[in-house]
N, C-alpha and C positions, 0 to 999 in steps of 0.2 A: 532425605530420600536421592537417589539416584536417575537420571533420564536418560536415555536416548531416545535419536531419533527415531518414527515409525513413519512419518507421515513428509513424505519424498515434499511436497509442494511448498510447506513450512523451511523444509528443509532450503530449498532453494531459494526461498525469498532469504532467510537468514545472512547461508554465504553474499546476493549480491546488499543486503541493507553493511553488511563483515565490511563487504570491499574486499573479501579474499576470494577473488574468481579467477585468481592469471594462477591459482593453485590448483593442482585436483584433490578433488573430493570422492569420497564413494557414501555409497551408504546401503545399508543393509538392515531392513524394514523391521527384519522378523523381533528387533531389540533385544533383549537379556537373554533371549533363547539360540541369540546368534551360535553356529559352531567358530566360528571366528572371534571371536571373545573367547573361548577357553584354548583353540589350538596358538592366540599369541598373546594367551595370559593377561588380555586387558583387564583392567581393574580403576579406572580415572578417566574420566570426560572430562575432557578433549587429551584423546591422544595422538601421535605423533610419528609419522617414522618418514625415516630418508630414505631411502632406495634407487638402489645404481643404479643405471644407464639396461644391467645386466640383472637386476631383478632380485640383488643379492641389499638386505638390511644394515644401511650405514651407522644409524643412530636411532634410539624410541627418546621420544620425550622429552627431549630437548627444550628447553622456552631460553625465552630473554639471549644474556650474553652467551650463555653458550650455545645456543642455536647459532646465533649472527657469528659465534668464531666458529664452528661446522659448518656451515656456508661459506661463508670464507678461505678457510680452510682448502674447501673441494671446490669454490668454482673463485678462487683465488680475483683477477681483474673481473673477470664477467661483471661480480657485481656493483662494480663503479663505471658499469659505463653507461 
């Protein structure tokens, strides 16, 4: 069974507990009825998107080394500071 967060309070608590508050997060509490799921063809949770300052999607669902490599490519020296 797949679940989506529909309780914003629990969602905020999980962000704090997982110590991932430095990243931007968003929630759509409509669950599987969300128009966003269909618009972006989301089929797995968690899903992640790297979005440029201009709003362009750069990458989707990178994990582990692939995510680190892409961030290093995009941010370069900023990651080492």
